[in-house]
C-alpha positions in Angstrom: 4.5 20.0 93.0 1.4 18.4 91.7 0.0 15.6 93.9 0.4 12.2 92.3 -2.7 10.7 90.9 -3.3 7.2 92.4 -5.9 4.6 91.8 -7.2 4.5 95.4 -10.8 4.4 96.3 -10.5 4.6 100.0 -8.2 7.5 100.5 -5.1 7.4 102.7 -5.7 4.3 104.9 -4.0 4.2 108.3 -1.7 1.4 109.3 -1.5 -1.1 110.9 -3.9 -3.2 108.9 -4.7 -6.9 108.8 -3.3 -8.9 105.9 -6.7 -10.0 104.6 -7.9 -6.4 104.7 -4.8 -5.3 102.8 -5.4 -8.0 100.1 -9.0 -6.9 99.7 -7.9 -3.3 99.4 -5.6 -4.2 96.6 -8.2 -6.2 94.8 -10.7 -3.3 95.0 -8.2 -0.9 93.5 -6.9 -3.4 90.9 -9.9 -5.4 89.8 -9.5 -8.2 87.3 -5.7 -7.8 87.3 -4.2 -11.3 87.2 -0.7 -9.9 87.2 -1.0 -8.5 90.7 0.9 -11.0 92.8 0.0 -11.2 96.5 1.9 -13.8 98.5 1.6 -14.6 102.2 4.4 -16.1 104.3 4.6 -17.3 107.9 7.7 -17.2 110.1 8.0 -17.6 113.9 4.4 -16.7 114.4 4.6 -13.6 112.1 2.7 -13.1 108.9 4.2 -11.2 106.0 2.7 -10.2 102.7 4.8 -9.6 99.5 2.9 -8.0 96.7 3.8 -6.5 93.3 2.8 -6.4 89.6 4.7 -9.4 88.1 5.6 -8.1 84.6 6.9 -4.8 85.9 9.5 -6.1 88.3 12.7 -8.3 88.2 11.3 -11.6 89.6 14.8 -13.1 90.0 15.8 -10.5 92.5 12.6 -11.0 94.5 13.4 -14.7 94.8 17.1 -14.3 95.5 17.3 -11.2 97.6 13.9 -10.8 99.3 12.3 -14.2 99.8 15.4 -16.3 100.4 16.9 -13.8 102.9 13.7 -13.2 104.8 12.8 -16.9 105.1 16.3 -17.7 106.4 16.2 -15.1 109.1 16.6 -16.5 112.6 15.0 -13.5 114.3 11.4 -12.5 114.3 10.1 -10.5 111.3 9.7 -6.7 111.8 10.1 -3.7 109.6 13.6 -2.9 110.9 15.0 -6.4 110.9 13.9 -7.0 107.3 15.5 -3.8 106.2 18.7 -4.8 107.9 18.8 -8.4 106.6 17.7 -7.9 102.9 20.8 -6.9 100.9 19.1 -4.2 98.7 20.1 -0.6 99.0 16.8 0.8 97.6 14.7 -0.3 100.6 12.7 2.3 102.6 9.5 2.5 104.5 6.2 4.1 103.7 3.1 4.8 105.8 0.7 5.9 103.0 -1.5 3.4 101.3 -2.0 5.9 98.4 1.8 5.9 97.9 1.8 2.1 97.9 -1.0 1.8 95.3 0.8 4.3 93.0 4.2 2.6 93.7 2.8 -0.7 92.3 2.4 1.1 88.9 6.0 2.2 89.0 7.4 -1.3 89.4 8.0 -1.4 93.2 7.9 -4.4 95.4 6.2 -4.1 98.9 6.6 -6.1 102.1 4.2 -5.8 105.0 4.4 -7.6 108.3 1.0 -7.8 109.9 0.4 -5.2 112.7 3.4 -3.2 111.8 3.0 0.6 111.3 5.1 0.8 108.1 5.3 -0.9 104.7 8.7 -1.7 103.2 9.2 -0.9 99.5 12.0 -1.8 97.0 12.5 -0.4 93.6 13.0 -3.5 91.3 11.7 -2.1 88.0 12.1 -4.4 85.0 14.3 -2.3 82.7 13.7 -4.3 79.5 13.5 -1.4 77.2 14.8 -0.6 73.7 18.6 -0.5 73.7 20.5 2.6 72.6 20.4 3.0 68.9 21.3 5.5 66.2 19.1 8.5 65.7 16.6 8.1 62.8 15.0 11.5 62.2 18.1 13.6 63.0 21.0 12.0 61.2 24.6 13.4 61.7 27.8 12.9 59.8 30.0 14.0 62.8 29.4 13.8 66.5 27.5 11.3 68.7 25.0 9.1 67.0 23.0 7.7 70.0 19.4 8.7 70.4 17.0 8.9 73.4 14.9 5.8 74.1 11.4 5.2 75.7 13.0 4.6 79.1 13.1 7.7 81.2 15.8 6.2 83.5 18.1 5.5 80.5 17.5 9.1 79.1 18.3 10.6 82.5 21.5 8.5 82.7 22.6 9.8 79.3 22.0 13.4 80.4 23.8 12.9 83.7 26.7 11.3 81.8 27.0 14.2 79.4 26.5 17.0 82.0 28.6 15.9 85.0 27.8 18.8 87.2 26.1 19.3 90.6 24.5 22.3 89.1 22.2 20.2 86.9 18.6 20.0 88.2 16.3 17.1 87.3 13.0 18.1 88.8 10.2 15.5 88.9 6.6 16.5 88.1 3.7 14.1 87.7 1.2 14.9 85.0 -2.0 13.1 84.2 -5.1 12.3 86.3 -6.1 8.8 85.1 -2.8 7.7 83.6 0.1 9.4 85.4 3.3 10.3 83.5 6.6 11.3 85.1 8.0 14.5 83.6 11.5 15.8 84.4 12.2 19.5 84.2 15.9 19.8 83.5 18.0 23.0 83.7 21.3 24.4 85.0 20.5 26.1 88.3 23.2 28.8 88.0 22.6 29.5 84.3 18.9 29.1 83.4 16.7 32.0 83.6 14.5 31.8 86.7 11.4 33.1 84.9 11.7 30.4 82.2 12.0 27.7 84.8 9.0 29.0 86.8 6.9 29.4 83.7 7.6 25.8 82.6 7.0 24.5 86.1 3.7 26.4 86.5 2.3 25.2 83.1 3.1 21.6 84.0 1.5 22.0 87.4 -1.6 23.6 86.0 -2.0 21.0 83.3 -5.3 19.1 84.0 -5.5 16.2 81.5 -6.2 12.5 81.8 -2.9 11.4 80.2 0.1 12.6 78.2 1.0 10.2 75.3 4.3 11.7 74.3 6.5 14.8 74.7 5.2 16.1 71.4 1.7 16.0 72.8 2.9 17.7 76.0 4.4 20.5 74.0 1.0 21.2 72.3 -0.6 21.5 75.8 1.8 24.0 77.3 2.9 26.1 74.2 2.1 29.8 74.1 -0.2 29.6 71.1 -2.2 26.5 70.1 -3.4 27.9 66.8 0.0 28.6 65.3 1.7 26.6 62.5 5.2 27.0 63.8 6.6 24.7 66.5 7.3 26.5 69.8 9.4 23.8 71.4 12.5 22.4 69.9 11.9 18.6 69.8 15.0 16.5 69.5 16.0 12.8 69.8 19.7 13.6 70.2 21.1 13.8 73.7 24.0 15.9 72.6 21.7 18.6 71.1 19.5 18.5 74.2 22.5 18.8 76.6 24.0 21.6 74.5 20.8 23.6 74.8 20.7 23.0 78.6 24.3 24.3 79.1 23.4 27.4 77.1 20.7 28.3 79.7 17.6 26.8 78.2 15.1 24.6 79.9 14.4 21.0 78.9 11.7 18.4 79.4 11.9 14.6 79.3 8.7 12.5 79.4 8.3 8.9 80.5 7.9 6.6 77.5 8.9 9.3 75.0 12.0 8.9 72.8 12.5 12.7 72.4 13.1 15.7 74.6 11.7 19.2 74.5 13.8 22.4 74.8 12.5 26.0 75.4 12.6 28.8 74.8 13.0 28.1 71.1 13.3 30.6 68.2 12.8 30.0 64.5 16.6 29.9 64.2 16.9 27.2 66.8 15.3 24.7 64.3 17.9 25.5 61.7 20.9 24.9 64.0 22.6 21.6 64.3 25.2 20.3 66.8 27.1 19.1 63.7 28.0 22.8 63.2 30.1 22.7 66.4 32.1 19.6 65.3 33.3 21.3 62.1 35.7 24.1 61.5 33.9 27.4 62.3 34.1 28.5 58.6 32.3 25.3 57.4 29.8 25.4 60.2 28.9 29.0 59.4 28.6 28.1 55.7 26.2 25.2 56.3 24.1 27.3 58.7 23.8 30.0 56.0 22.9 27.4 53.4 20.0 26.2 55.6 18.7 29.7 56.1 18.7 30.4 52.4 17.2 27.0 51.6 14.2 27.6 53.9 13.6 31.0 52.2 14.0 29.4 48.8 11.6 26.6 49.7 8.9 29.0 50.7 9.2 31.5 47.9 10.4 29.8 44.7 7.3 28.0 43.6 4.9 30.9 44.4 7.3 33.2 42.6 7.2 31.0 39.5 3.4 30.9 39.5 3.3 34.7 39.9 5.8 35.3 37.1 4.3 32.9 34.6 0.8 34.2 35.3 1.2 38.0 35.5 4.8 39.1 35.2 6.3 37.2 32.3 7.9 40.4 31.0 10.7 40.1 33.6 11.8 36.7 32.2 14.8 36.9 29.7 13.7 36.3 26.2 15.6 33.0 25.6 14.2 31.5 28.9 10.7 32.8 28.0 10.8 30.9 24.7 12.0 27.7 26.5 9.2 28.1 29.1 6.6 28.7 26.3 7.7 25.5 24.5 7.5 23.5 27.7 4.0 24.8 28.6 2.6 24.6 25.0 0.9 21.3 25.6 -0.2 22.0 29.2 -4.0 22.6 29.4 -4.0 23.9 33.0 -3.2 27.4 34.3 0.1 27.8 36.3 -1.8 28.0 39.6 -3.5 24.6 39.2 -0.4 23.0 37.6 1.7 24.1 40.6 -0.8 22.9 43.2 -1.2 19.6 41.5 2.5 19.0 41.3 3.1 20.1 44.9 0.3 17.7 46.0 2.0 14.9 44.0 5.3 15.6 45.8 3.6 15.4 49.2 2.0 12.1 48.3 5.4 10.6 47.3 7.0 11.9 50.5 4.2 10.6 52.7 4.2 7.2 51.0 8.0 6.9 51.3 7.8 7.7 55.0 5.1 5.2 55.8 6.6 2.3 53.8 9.5 0.1 55.1 12.9 1.8 54.8 14.3 0.1 51.7 10.9 0.1 49.9 10.3 3.7 50.9 13.6 4.9 49.4 12.9 3.0 46.2 9.4 4.5 46.1 10.7 8.0 46.5 13.3 7.8 43.8 11.7 5.6 41.2 8.2 7.1 41.8 9.4 10.6 41.4 11.3 9.9 38.2 8.6 7.8 36.6 5.6 9.9 37.6 7.4 13.2 36.7 8.4 11.9 33.2 5.0 10.5 32.6 3.3 13.8 33.7 5.5 15.8 31.2 4.8 13.4 28.3 1.1 13.4 29.1 1.0 17.2 28.9 -0.1 17.6 32.6 2.9 19.7 33.6 6.1 21.3 32.2 9.7 20.3 32.7 10.6 23.6 34.3 7.9 23.4 36.9 9.1 19.9 37.9 12.6 21.3 38.4 11.3 24.2 40.5 9.1 22.0 42.7 11.8 19.4 43.1 14.3 22.1 44.2 11.8 23.5 46.6 11.2 20.1 48.1 14.9 19.4 48.5 15.4 22.8 50.2 12.7 22.0 52.8 14.6 18.8 53.7 17.7 20.7 54.7 16.2 21.7 58.0 17.5 19.6 61.0 14.0 19.8 62.5 11.4 17.7 60.9 8.6 19.9 62.4 9.9 23.1 60.8 10.3 21.3 57.4 6.7 20.2 57.6 5.6 23.7 58.5 7.5 25.2 55.5 5.9 22.8 53.1 2.5 23.6 54.5 3.0 27.4 54.1 3.8 27.0 50.4 0.2 26.1 49.5 -1.5 29.4 50.6 1.4 31.4 49.1 1.0 29.6 45.7 -2.7 30.3 45.8 -2.2 34.0 46.6 0.5 34.3 43.9 -1.8 32.7 41.3 -4.6 35.1 42.2 -2.8 38.4 42.7 0.7 37.8 41.4 3.6 39.4 43.2 1.2 41.5 45.2 -0.3 38.3 46.6 3.1 36.9 47.3 4.3 40.0 49.1 1.0 40.1 51.1 1.5 36.5 52.2 5.1 37.1 53.2 4.3 40.3 55.1 1.5 38.5 56.9 3.9 35.7 57.8 6.5 38.1 59.1 3.9 39.9 61.3 2.7 36.6 62.6 6.2 35.6 63.5 6.8 39.0 65.2 3.8 38.3 67.5 4.8 34.7 68.3 6.7 33.8 71.5 8.1 30.6 73.1 7.5 30.7 76.9 7.6 34.5 76.7 10.7 34.8 74.5 10.2 36.5 71.0 10.3 33.9 68.3 12.5 36.0 66.0 15.2 36.8 68.6 17.9 38.0 68.2 16.6 39.6 65.0 13.6 41.0 66.8 14.3 42.6 69.3 17.6 43.3 67.6 20.7 42.0 69.4 23.8 42.2 67.2 26.1 40.5 69.7 24.0 37.4 69.6 24.3 36.9 65.8 27.3 34.6 66.2 25.0 32.2 68.3 22.4 32.1 65.5 23.5 33.1 62.0 27.2 32.1 62.0 29.9 30.7 64.1 33.1 32.1 65.5 36.2 30.3 66.8 35.5 28.9 70.3 38.1 31.3 71.8 35.8 34.2 70.8 32.4 32.6 71.8 32.8 33.2 75.5 29.3 34.4 76.0 25.9 32.7 76.1 23.0 34.1 74.0 21.8 37.3 75.6 18.2 36.9 74.4 17.9 33.8 76.6 18.6 36.1 79.6 20.8 33.5 81.4 22.0 34.1 85.0 25.6 33.8 83.9 26.2 35.5 80.6 30.0 34.8 80.4 31.1 31.2 79.9 34.9 31.8 80.3 37.5 34.5 80.1 38.2 35.4 76.5 41.7 36.6 77.4 42.7 33.3 79.0 41.2 31.3 76.1 43.5 33.1 73.6 46.6 32.2 75.5 48.7 29.5 73.8 51.9 28.4 75.5 54.5 26.1 73.9 56.6 23.9 76.2 60.3 24.2 75.4 62.0 20.8 75.4 
């Protein structure tokens, strides 16, 4: 495990230490910090220092449980007597000044009796964080609605509550040289692939950065390829989706002060799955999953195909439709390539403006702005009615992805494909698609092929990706994850249904 980064200047000082020397040490390591509270108390000839960062701890508990109890003691102060008399279960001793300095940043309270060889610490972190709320970016119709928060303790409690198993591992790793962040490596010990766990752990240990702002930033540091458009870690704010992936044998990461979790290995199909598929009948879940796959392909191809057909291959269009397209484009002065790029850019502007504005204003902006600008553009002869329909359908299809990251990637891919289609027609479109497929074939997520189980081919895993089966038949975990335990339960026992005769 990586050594914790601490703000000490003097190394690992040796106890015992005089109270005034301890105070000076703290002031040297936390200069110009008015929130560092250092109080000195006297009792039966003994001197005790209580120190902490005020805004990070629960001050009421310090007054009621630590100070009141210690000042009422009839015996002399010592490390052991204080631990026995103060009614807090989190108390323990520490002999490292480095640990004490770092503990102050974690919201710990420290007590030190002069000339003792140990310092007492209590965890009294102020837990005033954002309360549990409904997920914003991953909305569901069925299933749990709560989302992760910025509090790592709260997020870990949610995971523990959802996965009540002694097999669950919550491994702590500290990342960051100047600003330390606690990262939790989460997996099922008897299920997760050992290679995936070791890979993730090693990448976190080898990470040499000043700070990690968020889990999304962490994923960009430890992913397989930094110059790739596609996300290689499944980012989610839903605890149920995170927990479901863990029980399937994947490895998860939770980062302090981040409201989302990371899951790996991830395939391109992982970003099109939703836990809502599990809460529906298997026929409906399979249908919706298939709709998402088709929508993503439609979103990538339809606008470039329109540009290619109108520019070079209009002979494949039925005559009646060709006449309608000709009438619609009669007043448009731009070639199809420029017209499509302009309209796609306009759609992206509306989407970004709607996302940045307040919720109610943003919804109005997206609907009214799209209608007004689209109608005005047609009347002004800038674009045609048919292209507006094509671009709008393409944009709607990209929004069907449960993953915001994949939806953004798909919208970005459309622009070079439109350009290739406008220059070379269907040859350019096919060249772009082939290049994209080759790129995906080479891509991995912590060593797992990005197109698994399509490549390498594993037909028995298709029910975990492309469609759903009744739960009585889904007794195996995905083989391409290489879990330690492939079988979840006995299929024979699951099919048994016994009625009780009254």
